[in-house]
C-alpha positions as CSV (number, residue, x, y, z in Angstrom):
1,X,4.4,22.1,-43.7
2,X,4.8,18.6,-42.0
3,X,6.3,18.8,-38.7
4,X,5.5,22.5,-38.3
5,X,1.9,22.3,-37.2
6,X,1.3,24.0,-33.5
7,X,3.0,22.5,-30.5
8,X,0.2,23.0,-27.9
9,X,2.5,20.8,-25.2
10,X,3.8,24.4,-24.9
11,X,1.2,25.7,-23.7
12,X,1.5,26.1,-19.7
13,X,4.3,28.1,-19.9
14,X,3.1,31.3,-21.3
15,X,-1.1,31.1,-20.3
16,X,-1.6,33.9,-17.5
17,X,-1.7,30.7,-15.1
18,X,1.8,29.6,-15.9
19,X,3.4,29.7,-12.6
20,X,1.4,27.5,-10.9
21,X,1.5,25.0,-14.0
22,X,5.4,25.4,-14.1
23,X,5.7,24.6,-10.9
24,X,3.2,21.3,-11.0
25,X,5.2,20.3,-13.7
26,X,8.7,21.4,-12.1
27,X,7.3,18.5,-9.6
28,X,6.2,15.9,-12.2
29,X,9.8,16.2,-13.8
30,X,11.6,16.4,-9.8
31,X,9.6,13.1,-9.4
32,X,10.3,11.6,-12.8
33,X,14.2,11.8,-12.0
34,X,13.9,9.8,-8.8
35,X,12.0,7.1,-11.3
36,X,8.3,7.9,-9.9
37,X,7.0,8.1,-12.9
38,X,3.2,8.5,-11.7
39,X,1.7,10.3,-8.9
40,X,-1.8,10.6,-7.6
41,X,-3.6,14.0,-7.2
42,X,-2.6,13.9,-3.1
43,X,0.9,13.2,-3.8
44,X,1.1,16.2,-5.8
45,X,-1.5,18.5,-3.3
46,X,1.8,17.2,-0.7
47,X,4.3,18.2,-2.7
48,X,2.8,21.2,-3.7
49,X,2.1,22.3,-0.1
50,X,5.5,21.9,1.2
51,X,6.0,25.6,-0.9
52,X,4.8,28.3,1.4
53,X,2.9,29.9,-1.4
54,X,0.9,27.2,-1.9
55,X,0.2,26.5,1.6
56,X,-3.5,27.6,1.0
57,X,-3.6,25.6,-2.4
58,X,-7.0,23.0,-2.2
59,X,-7.7,20.1,-4.1
60,X,-10.3,21.6,-6.5
61,X,-8.2,24.0,-7.5
62,X,-5.5,21.2,-8.3
63,X,-8.0,19.0,-10.3
64,X,-8.9,21.8,-12.6
65,X,-5.3,22.8,-13.1
66,X,-4.3,19.0,-14.0
67,X,-7.0,18.9,-16.4
68,X,-5.9,21.5,-18.1
69,X,-2.3,19.9,-18.5
70,X,-4.2,16.6,-19.7
71,X,-5.7,18.8,-22.3
72,X,-2.9,20.1,-23.2
73,X,-1.1,16.4,-23.5
74,X,1.3,17.5,-20.9
75,X,0.4,14.9,-18.4
76,X,-1.1,11.2,-19.2
77,X,-4.2,10.0,-16.9
78,X,-4.2,6.2,-16.3
79,X,-7.0,4.9,-14.1
80,X,-5.9,3.2,-11.2
81,X,-8.7,-0.2,-10.7
82,X,-6.6,-0.9,-7.7
83,X,-8.1,2.2,-5.6
84,X,-12.0,1.5,-6.6
85,X,-13.6,0.7,-3.7
86,X,-17.0,1.8,-3.8
87,X,-19.2,3.1,-6.9
88,X,-18.3,6.7,-5.7
89,X,-14.8,6.0,-6.2
90,X,-15.8,4.8,-10.0
91,X,-17.8,7.9,-10.4
92,X,-14.7,9.9,-9.2
93,X,-12.1,8.3,-11.4
94,X,-8.8,7.8,-9.9
95,X,-6.0,8.8,-12.0
96,X,-2.6,8.9,-11.8
97,X,-0.7,11.2,-13.5
98,X,2.3,10.3,-15.9
99,X,4.5,12.9,-18.0
100,X,4.3,12.5,-21.9
101,X,7.1,12.5,-23.3
102,X,7.0,16.2,-25.1
103,X,6.6,17.4,-21.2
104,X,10.0,15.3,-20.3
105,X,11.7,17.4,-23.1
106,X,10.4,20.7,-22.6
107,X,11.1,20.4,-18.5
108,X,14.5,19.4,-19.1
109,X,15.0,22.1,-21.9
110,X,13.6,25.0,-18.9
111,X,16.7,23.7,-16.5
112,X,19.0,23.3,-18.6
113,X,19.2,25.6,-21.8
114,X,22.4,25.9,-22.1
115,X,23.2,22.2,-22.3
116,X,20.7,20.4,-24.4
117,X,21.3,17.0,-25.8
118,X,18.2,14.8,-26.9
119,X,19.3,11.4,-27.4
120,X,17.3,7.7,-27.4
121,X,18.0,6.2,-24.0
122,X,20.4,3.0,-23.4
123,X,21.5,0.7,-20.7
124,X,25.0,1.5,-21.5
125,X,27.8,0.0,-19.0
126,X,30.7,2.0,-20.7
127,X,29.6,5.3,-17.9
128,X,30.6,2.7,-15.2
129,X,33.9,1.8,-16.3
130,X,34.3,5.8,-17.0
131,X,33.4,6.3,-13.3
132,X,35.1,4.0,-11.5
133,X,38.3,4.8,-13.4
134,X,37.8,9.0,-12.8
135,X,37.3,8.2,-9.2
136,X,39.8,6.2,-8.5
137,X,42.2,8.7,-9.9
138,X,40.5,10.9,-7.4
139,X,43.8,10.5,-4.8
140,X,45.9,11.9,-7.4
141,X,43.6,15.5,-7.7
142,X,45.1,15.8,-4.2
143,X,48.6,17.6,-5.7
144,X,47.2,18.5,-9.1
145,X,46.7,21.5,-10.7
146,X,43.3,24.1,-10.6
147,X,43.3,23.4,-14.2
148,X,43.5,19.6,-13.9
149,X,41.6,19.3,-11.2
150,X,38.6,20.8,-13.2
151,X,39.2,18.6,-16.3
152,X,38.5,16.1,-14.1
153,X,35.7,17.0,-12.0
154,X,33.9,17.8,-15.7
155,X,34.5,14.6,-17.1
156,X,33.2,12.9,-13.7
157,X,30.1,15.1,-13.7
158,X,29.4,14.3,-17.5
159,X,29.8,10.5,-17.1
160,X,27.3,10.5,-14.3
161,X,24.5,13.1,-15.7
162,X,24.9,11.0,-19.4
163,X,24.2,7.5,-17.4
164,X,21.7,9.4,-15.2
165,X,19.5,10.6,-17.9
166,X,20.0,7.5,-20.2
167,X,18.5,4.7,-17.7
168,X,15.7,7.7,-16.9
169,X,14.8,7.9,-20.4
170,X,15.4,4.3,-21.3
171,X,13.2,2.7,-18.7
172,X,10.8,5.4,-18.4
173,X,9.7,3.6,-22.1
174,X,8.3,0.7,-20.5
175,X,6.0,2.6,-18.2
176,X,4.8,4.4,-21.0
177,X,1.5,3.4,-22.2
178,X,2.7,2.9,-26.1
179,X,5.3,0.4,-24.6
180,X,2.6,-1.2,-22.2
181,X,0.6,-1.8,-25.6
182,X,3.2,-3.3,-27.7
183,X,4.4,-5.5,-24.7
184,X,0.9,-7.4,-25.3
185,X,1.0,-7.8,-28.8
186,X,1.7,-10.9,-30.6
187,X,4.9,-9.7,-32.5
188,X,6.3,-8.9,-29.2
189,X,7.3,-12.4,-28.3
190,X,9.6,-12.8,-31.2
191,X,11.9,-9.7,-29.4
192,X,11.5,-11.2,-26.0
193,X,14.3,-12.7,-25.8
194,X,16.7,-10.0,-27.5
195,X,15.2,-7.4,-24.4
196,X,15.6,-9.9,-21.5
197,X,19.3,-10.7,-22.8
198,X,20.2,-6.7,-22.7
199,X,18.7,-5.8,-19.4
200,X,19.8,-8.7,-17.9
201,X,23.5,-8.4,-19.3
202,X,22.5,-4.4,-17.6
203,X,21.8,-5.8,-14.5
204,X,25.1,-8.4,-14.9
205,X,27.2,-5.1,-15.3
206,X,25.5,-3.2,-12.6
207,X,25.7,-5.2,-9.8
208,X,29.8,-5.7,-10.8
209,X,30.9,-2.4,-11.6
210,X,28.4,-0.5,-8.7
211,X,30.0,-2.8,-5.9
212,X,33.8,-1.9,-6.6
213,X,32.4,2.1,-7.0
214,X,30.9,1.8,-3.7
215,X,33.6,0.9,-2.5
216,X,35.9,3.1,-3.8
217,X,34.0,5.8,-2.5
218,X,34.2,4.7,1.0
219,X,37.7,5.1,0.9
220,X,37.8,8.5,-1.0
221,X,34.8,10.5,0.3
222,X,37.0,11.9,3.4
223,X,39.7,13.0,1.2
224,X,37.3,14.5,-1.7
225,X,34.8,16.6,0.8
226,X,37.8,17.9,2.7
227,X,40.1,18.6,-0.1
228,X,39.5,18.1,-3.5
229,X,35.8,19.3,-3.8
230,X,37.6,23.0,-2.2
231,X,40.5,23.1,-5.0
232,X,37.3,22.4,-7.6
233,X,35.3,25.2,-6.4
234,X,38.4,27.1,-6.9
235,X,39.1,26.1,-10.3
236,X,35.3,27.1,-11.0
237,X,35.9,30.4,-9.6
238,X,38.9,30.6,-11.6
239,X,36.3,30.9,-14.4
240,X,34.6,33.8,-15.5
241,X,31.0,33.8,-14.6
242,X,29.4,37.4,-15.7
243,X,26.0,37.0,-13.7
244,X,27.4,35.4,-11.1
245,X,29.7,38.2,-10.6
246,X,26.9,40.8,-11.2
247,X,25.0,39.3,-8.4
248,X,27.9,39.0,-6.0
249,X,27.2,35.6,-4.8
250,X,29.4,33.2,-7.1
251,X,31.1,31.3,-4.6
252,X,28.2,30.4,-2.8
253,X,26.3,29.4,-5.5
254,X,29.2,27.6,-7.0
255,X,30.2,25.8,-3.7
256,X,26.1,24.9,-3.6
257,X,26.2,23.3,-7.2
258,X,29.4,21.3,-6.7
259,X,28.4,20.2,-3.3
260,X,24.8,19.0,-4.7
261,X,26.0,17.4,-7.3
262,X,28.9,15.3,-5.2
263,X,25.8,14.4,-3.3
264,X,24.1,13.3,-6.0
265,X,27.0,10.8,-7.3
266,X,27.3,9.6,-3.7
267,X,23.5,9.0,-3.3
268,X,23.8,7.2,-6.3
269,X,25.7,4.3,-5.3
270,X,25.8,4.8,-1.3
271,X,23.2,4.0,1.1
272,X,21.9,6.4,3.6
273,X,19.8,6.1,6.6
274,X,16.7,7.4,5.4
275,X,17.1,6.4,1.6
276,X,18.5,3.6,-0.1
277,X,20.8,4.4,-2.8
278,X,19.8,4.3,-7.0
279,X,21.7,2.1,-8.1
280,X,19.5,-0.2,-6.0
281,X,16.7,1.0,-7.6
282,X,17.5,0.3,-10.8
283,X,17.9,-2.7,-10.2
284,X,15.0,-3.6,-8.5
285,X,12.8,-1.4,-11.8
286,X,14.9,-3.7,-14.1
287,X,13.7,-6.9,-12.9
288,X,10.1,-5.8,-12.8
289,X,10.7,-5.1,-16.0
290,X,12.2,-8.7,-17.2
291,X,9.2,-10.1,-15.1
292,X,6.8,-8.1,-16.8
293,X,8.2,-9.3,-20.2
294,X,8.3,-12.9,-19.4
295,X,4.7,-12.4,-17.9
296,X,3.2,-11.0,-20.9
297,X,5.1,-13.3,-23.0
298,X,3.6,-16.2,-21.6
299,X,0.0,-15.3,-21.8
300,X,0.4,-14.4,-25.2
301,X,1.6,-17.7,-26.3
302,X,-1.1,-19.0,-23.5
303,X,-3.7,-17.0,-25.6
304,X,-2.2,-18.3,-28.8
305,X,-2.5,-21.9,-27.9
306,X,-6.5,-21.4,-26.6
307,X,-7.7,-22.3,-30.5
308,X,-5.7,-24.9,-30.7
309,X,-8.2,-28.3,-30.4
310,X,-6.9,-30.7,-27.6
311,X,-9.5,-33.2,-27.8
312,X,-6.8,-36.1,-28.9
313,X,-4.6,-34.9,-25.7
314,X,-7.5,-35.3,-23.6
315,X,-8.5,-38.6,-25.2
316,X,-5.0,-39.6,-24.3
317,X,-5.2,-38.9,-20.3
318,X,-8.3,-40.3,-20.4
319,X,-6.8,-44.0,-21.3
320,X,-3.5,-43.0,-19.0
321,X,-6.1,-42.4,-16.0
322,X,-8.2,-45.5,-17.0
323,X,-4.9,-48.0,-16.8
324,X,-4.1,-46.2,-13.3
325,X,-4.0,-49.2,-11.1
326,X,-4.2,-47.6,-7.7
327,X,-5.3,-44.2,-6.1
328,X,-1.7,-42.8,-5.6
329,X,-0.8,-43.9,-9.3
330,X,-3.7,-41.2,-10.6
331,X,-2.8,-38.6,-7.8
332,X,0.6,-38.5,-9.7
333,X,-0.5,-38.5,-12.8
334,X,-3.3,-35.6,-12.1
335,X,-0.6,-33.5,-10.6
336,X,1.4,-34.1,-14.1
337,X,-1.7,-33.2,-16.2
338,X,-3.2,-30.5,-14.1
339,X,-0.3,-28.8,-11.8
340,X,-0.4,-27.7,-8.4
341,X,-0.5,-24.1,-9.0
342,X,-4.6,-23.8,-8.5
343,X,-5.0,-25.7,-5.4
344,X,-6.9,-24.3,-3.0
345,X,-7.0,-25.5,0.9
346,X,-10.1,-25.2,2.7
347,X,-10.0,-25.6,6.5
348,X,-13.5,-26.2,8.5
349,X,-14.7,-26.7,12.1
350,X,-15.5,-30.4,12.2
351,X,-13.5,-32.2,14.6
352,X,-11.2,-35.0,13.5
353,X,-11.8,-38.3,14.3
354,X,-8.3,-39.0,14.7
355,X,-5.8,-36.4,16.0
356,X,-2.8,-38.7,14.5
357,X,-0.8,-36.2,12.3
358,X,0.3,-38.9,10.1
359,X,-3.6,-39.3,9.4
360,X,-4.1,-38.6,5.7
361,X,-7.1,-36.4,4.7
362,X,-7.8,-39.2,2.6
363,X,-8.9,-41.4,5.1
364,X,-11.0,-38.7,6.7
365,X,-14.8,-39.2,6.3
366,X,-15.8,-36.4,3.9
367,X,-18.0,-33.3,5.7
368,X,-21.1,-32.3,3.0
369,X,-21.0,-27.9,3.1
370,X,-24.1,-26.0,1.3
371,X,-22.4,-23.2,-0.2
372,X,-25.0,-20.6,-1.4
373,X,-24.0,-17.8,-4.7
374,X,-22.4,-14.8,-3.6
375,X,-24.6,-12.5,-6.0
376,X,-27.7,-10.2,-5.2
377,X,-30.2,-11.9,-7.0
378,X,-29.9,-15.1,-5.3
379,X,-32.8,-16.1,-3.0
380,X,-33.5,-18.6,-0.9
381,X,-36.6,-21.1,-1.7
382,X,-39.5,-20.4,0.1
383,X,-40.9,-22.9,2.2
384,X,-44.6,-23.8,1.3
385,X,-46.0,-26.6,3.8
386,X,-47.4,-24.0,5.8
387,X,-46.5,-22.9,9.3
388,X,-45.9,-25.5,12.4
389,X,-48.7,-25.0,15.4
390,X,-46.9,-24.5,18.3
391,X,-49.4,-23.4,20.6
392,X,-48.1,-26.1,23.3
393,X,-44.8,-25.2,23.3
394,X,-45.9,-21.9,23.9
395,X,-48.0,-23.0,26.5
396,X,-45.2,-25.1,28.5
397,X,-42.5,-21.9,28.2
398,X,-45.2,-19.8,29.5
399,X,-46.2,-22.0,32.9
400,X,-41.8,-22.4,32.9
401,X,-42.1,-18.7,33.2
402,X,-44.9,-18.0,35.5
403,X,-43.5,-21.0,37.7
404,X,-39.9,-19.3,38.2
405,X,-41.4,-15.9,38.7
406,X,-43.4,-17.3,41.4
407,X,-40.8,-19.5,43.2
408,X,-38.4,-16.0,43.1
409,X,-41.2,-13.9,44.3
410,X,-41.6,-16.6,47.6
411,X,-37.7,-16.4,47.4
412,X,-38.0,-12.7,47.6
413,X,-41.0,-12.1,50.2
414,X,-38.5,-14.5,52.8
415,X,-36.5,-10.9,53.2
416,X,-39.3,-8.9,54.1
417,X,-39.9,-8.8,58.0
418,X,-42.1,-6.7,59.9
419,X,-42.9,-5.0,56.8
420,X,-39.3,-4.3,56.4
421,X,-35.7,-5.3,54.2
422,X,-33.0,-4.2,56.2
423,X,-30.1,-5.2,54.1
424,X,-27.3,-5.2,56.4
425,X,-29.0,-7.7,58.7
426,X,-29.2,-10.2,56.0
427,X,-26.9,-12.9,56.8
428,X,-27.6,-15.9,54.2
429,X,-25.8,-16.4,50.6
430,X,-28.5,-14.4,48.1
431,X,-28.6,-15.4,44.9
432,X,-28.0,-13.6,41.3
433,X,-32.0,-13.0,40.6
434,X,-32.6,-11.8,43.9
435,X,-29.5,-9.7,44.1
436,X,-30.5,-7.8,40.6
437,X,-34.4,-7.8,42.0
438,X,-33.1,-5.6,45.3
439,X,-30.7,-3.3,43.2
440,X,-33.5,-3.0,40.5
441,X,-35.7,-1.9,43.7
442,X,-32.8,0.3,45.2
443,X,-32.3,1.8,41.6
444,X,-36.2,2.9,41.2
445,X,-36.5,4.4,43.9
446,X,-33.5,6.5,43.9
447,X,-35.1,7.8,41.0
448,X,-37.7,9.1,42.8
449,X,-37.4,12.5,44.2
450,X,-39.3,11.0,47.3
451,X,-37.5,7.7,47.8
452,X,-41.1,5.7,46.9
453,X,-41.5,2.6,44.4
454,X,-43.2,-0.1,43.6
455,X,-42.1,-3.8,43.3
456,X,-43.4,-6.0,40.2
457,X,-45.9,-7.6,42.8
458,X,-48.0,-4.4,43.1
459,X,-46.0,-3.5,46.6
460,X,-45.7,0.2,47.4
461,X,-42.3,0.9,49.7
462,X,-40.3,4.0,50.7
463,X,-36.2,3.4,50.4
464,X,-34.5,4.9,53.6
465,X,-30.6,4.9,53.7
466,X,-28.7,5.1,57.1
467,X,-25.0,5.9,57.9
468,X,-22.3,3.6,56.4
469,X,-22.2,0.5,54.5
470,X,-23.1,-3.1,54.5
471,X,-22.0,-6.1,53.0
472,X,-24.2,-8.2,51.1
473,X,-22.8,-11.9,50.5
474,X,-24.1,-13.3,47.0
475,X,-23.4,-16.7,45.1
476,X,-20.7,-14.9,43.2
477,X,-18.8,-12.6,45.5
478,X,-19.0,-10.2,47.8
479,X,-21.7,-6.8,47.4
480,X,-20.3,-3.8,49.4
481,X,-23.3,-1.3,49.4
482,X,-24.8,1.3,51.2
483,X,-27.2,0.4,54.1
484,X,-30.4,1.1,53.0
485,X,-33.6,-0.5,54.5
486,X,-36.8,-0.8,52.2
487,X,-40.0,-0.2,54.2
488,X,-43.1,-1.4,52.7
489,X,-47.0,0.0,53.2
């Protein structure tokens, strides 16, 4: 009974909550076709809420449904360490979800039951040649018969569909967990050159053919959309479609299907105002795969060389350093041995002795900066020498404060005449400290219903407001204020 065990991946098609599960998986499949292989739960919820039936669908319910699909192995969760900023984020386990191989084929089965073929993905460039030839024959279809037009359209769409599916399947392999593990294995180093050559040839052919197909499309788009697509619709209508005829919407459905396929073909090779073409996305993803292969191979080679003893190499380098005649020669040898990829540049706020741009940093006097460890357990050493007696300093500060307060009191008292301060009659320039005291007295009296207040010198006063306003000349400008009078008891 080999290979006849139950297929858990199809469970979501028949459970009571199947409509929601199928909607989620269909969204993943549509995004997979756009090469969005990994989605966050926030992205899935946003796409679901575009449907009016899911407007009240919540994040908590989505997480439960995603967990069920993970349990059935339809989705593979990949923890994203780049989105963890707090301990709470780590506990919540921020996941990206990607479709499993079974899930892709199951969704493809549900979308196209009548025309299924399962092949291994490849990056064949023959489809570009065939697409280019078919599009070049587009002007000939203007005067061709409906049967010939239908054959031309079927061949064009079949080549485009095979191209689209093959590159999706092939490139997706590089984003699966198995391939990622394989690329990090030592055995992969042997095959990396073969992979790189295969991908590089595909990139070169894609660049070559996509440019030519783009030029052909730009020339024939008006002709195809104005004339040929109508003939394609008519040719399809000549073919009996039982279900469509029963529902009475044959022409509308066929027209929508044909226009959708044509727009997909245009979107593959032509940029729009909103999105760049799919061809450029394929180039970017392929280049990323090549860089990933090279990076992983370099790391594997480096790991293999970690166990090699370099004692003799270091001894030889030390001998070369000892033989250096000057500092410049030693720097060149250091750059040759250690490279420059790990150099870090630090800027200090210490002023330079000379501002000449040609003055080398090696000619500057070095600065000493105390560095402290960035660890939570680090504590500075406590000074156990005891406390310094600062009684004399405190006494001097107290006397200085009292002296300034007494001087300020004498200045303020000069403005009191006949037990009153009339602000409109002050002619001289008022200092900033005196103005602050006046404003404090005015604010204190205004907070009292009887307009009474008490100064810090123990004097009781009453605030009287006259009609109009006055200008108080201060050291830092002129203060326009109501014409107040302070009457002291």
